[in-house]
N, C-alpha and C positions, 0 to 999 in steps of 0.2 A: 288825613282828617289832624287837625292841631292836639297839642299837647297840652291838656291842662292838669293843676297841680291836684293831687287827691287826697287828703289826709284820712290812708287808711286805718291807721292807728285805732279810728274813731268805733271801725266793726268787733276788733278786739277788747275794746272794755267793756265792762257791766255798763247799759243804759237804763235810769231810773223815768224818764222823763213820759211823761202819760199825760193824753187829754181825756178832759170829764167830757161824756156827753157827744163820744166819738160817732151815735148811731144816725146823727142828725146828718143834713144833705151836706154833702160835700161836691166845693169847684175850685176850679182851679185859684181861685181865689182866697180861698178859706185859710187865714191865718193859723198859723200854727206855732211862732213864736214871733217877739219883739224885742230886739236888739236896739238898746240907745233910741227908738223909737221908729227905727227902720223895721217893717214887717218883714216875715219870710212864710211866702207860702206853700200849697199844695203843689202850686205849677211850679215855683223854683225846686220842688223836691224831686215832682216826677222828670222836669228835663235833666238834673244831673244823673238822674240813676242811668237813663240814658247812654249816660257817656262812661258810667262803669266798667270795670273787666266785666266780663260773661260771668266767673266764678261769683263775683259779690250779688250781681243780680240775680242769681239763682239762691241767694242769703233766702232762711222763713222772712215771710213777710213782717213779724212783728219786730226781728233783728235787723232786718233791712229798715225801715222806717223810722226804727231808733238812730239807729247809726247815719243813714241821711242824713237826719235834725240836727244831730251833736255834731256834723260834719257841716252843714251850713251855719251851725251856729258861732264856729270854731271861724269860719273863714272873713263871714258878719267883722266879729268882733278885732280879728286883725285887720280888715281893707280898711277899716274905721280910725286904724291910726295912722295911716296913709291922706292928708287931706288936699294937698298940692301933687297930683300924679303927675310923673315926667313925662319929656317929651314923646320917648322910646314907649311911655306905658300908651299916650295917645293914638300911634301908630301902629302899637301892637293890637288893640280893639277896633281899628281901620280891617287892618289883616284878619281878625277874627270874625269880624263883621261878613266881610268878603267871602268869605272859606265857609261860614254858616250859609248864607245866602246862596253861592255855588253849591254846596250840598245838596241843599234843599232843590235847585232847580233838576240836579242830575237825578234826585229822588223819585220825582213828576215823570222825566224823560221814562226812565227805567221802569217806570209803574205802568205807562201808557205805552210800551214798546213789549212789554211781555204777556201775552194772555194767552185763553187756549186758542183763540182762533191765529195768531200771528206763531204758536208754538206749530201746531198743525201746519201750518203753509211753511215751515223751518224744514219740520220734518220730510212732508212731502217732497220738496226740491232734493231732499238729500236722499230719500230711502223708495219715494214711492215709484219710479222707474229703474233703477240702480238694479245692472244685473247680478245677479246671485255669482257669489265669492268662493272660490278653496281656500284651503288651511292645509299645512301643509306640516308632516312628521318626517324627519329623516335624520340621518346619521350621517361621519362621512371622517376619511382618514385623510390629514394632511399632511405632505411630504412635501420636500423642497424642489425632485425634480421630476420630470417626467418619467424617466425610467424607473424611479424606486416606483411612481404609480403602477405602471404599467408591470411591475416584477408582482406587486403585492395583489394587483386584479387577474393574474395567473394563479397565485393561493386562493384566492377565493372559487374561480373559476374550480379549483382542484377539492372547492368543500371546506377551505377553513372558515373558522368562526369571524364574520365580520367585527363584532364589537372585543373579539381578544385580540385581531391586529391590529386594531385602534389603539387600542391600550399600549400595546408595545411600540407602535410605530408613528401615530398620528404626534403631529408640534402643537397643535390647535391646544387650546386650553379645554376642549370639550374630550379629549382622550383619554384622561383617567376616567370619565365615566362613558366608554365603548363606543365613544364619537356622536355620543345622541344631543342635538340639535333642540330637541323638544319639539313644538308647534309653531309655525309661523306663514305667515299669508305674504300676498303678493306686495312686492316692496322693502320687503324686509332684511332679503340678503341679496348679495351683488349680481350685477344683470348677469355673466355666465354661468353662475352657482342655480339661480331662479331658474334659467331657459332651460338647465339642463333638467331639474325637476319637474317643472311645469310637463312636461313631456315622458314621464315614467309610471310604469305600471309597480301599485303594492308590491314591495319585494324586488325589486328589480334594481338591480349595481352599474353604476353607470359607468362609461370609458369614462378614462379620465380627463378631466375638466381644469381647465388652467384660469383661475382667476390673479389679483395682484397680492394674493397670500401665500402663494404657492399652487399646489397639485393635489386634486379631489380625487377622490373616489366616494361615490354618494350612493347611499342607499335609503329608499324612499320606505318608512316603515310604514305610516298610513295618512290618510287623508280623507277631508271631512268636506260637505257642504259648509260655507259659512253662512247661518241664519239671520237676517236683518232683524236688528233689536229692534224692540216694540216701542213706543214713543215714551213710555215711563221710563225705560233703560236710559234714555241720551234726554229726560226733558231737563235735567241741571245742565248738562253740556250747551244744548241750546238754548236754556234760556242766559247764560251767560255770552253764547255768541250774540244772541239779541241784543242784548244790556249792552254790549262791546260796539256794535255797529250803530246803535241808537244816538249813545256821549257821542261816538266819533262823528257822526253824521251831524249832529247837531252842534257840535262845537264847531267842525266846518262851515258850516251856513251861517252859524252867528257872527265869526270871525272872520269871513267873509263880506258881510252886508255891516260888520262896526263900523265908525269910521275911526281906524288906530293911525295915531301919529307916533311916529318913529323917527327923532332925531337924528343927530349923526354923533354914535358914543364910542367913534373910532381916536378919540383924546382921551378916556376914561381908564383909567387903572383898573384891572378887573378885579383887582387885591383890594378896591375900596370895602368892600362887601366886608372886612376882618374890621375896618374901622370902626366899632363903637360909642367911640366919642363923641360920631358927627350927631347922633341921637340922642346925646346927653346921660345922665349917671339913670 
């Protein structure tokens, strides 16, 4: 979204403007002030409010109304001092008009893309036929050589405490915590480590397992079946995916069908974007 200049100091001032008989019917065309013959309307204020940061939109209505009105009046008196806008100004207006129209088009695409029906379809596609998955809670002792791992395995077989050995010998970051890795699911660990874990029983300690990090002794502390999330648990995630897919699809289709002419730009120095003098002062 393009950047707008906002006089936020208006919200820090005490505002005294009031409207008589405000209980009457109000429309977007209702005039709230006239500055040197130019009307300011409720519509102007409503649209300006939509571009304010959230912390200002959440101000009490009276404070927000008076602050916005002061802001628009300040903008109007400043704007009226420019009688001959520069070429850069007109180009900026074209850019802002294009940005606003594109934003409106995206808003419509997003609104049409996310419905209860499309959300349910996306949820069913991802989860309806998905096989139940497992999560694992494991600890490990990581050492540099197979010989070290084998020697520690013998100590464990003789009744040594796994966590104590991890604290003393493990070179991994989990060592000080007794080797605990916490809960993880498929795909989160390197392949040889994961292959060992999924075949183990709770409480079992593996034979030495080699990965690119060294040699591991793995203890499976617990496992559980991972329940599928409900649709409300993933509603936001699915909505974002639907929105992104819809916008990308629309842009691809519109671009493909548009008559776009790209002249040869090879002779243009890309640093030309820094030359603001080309568009005037």
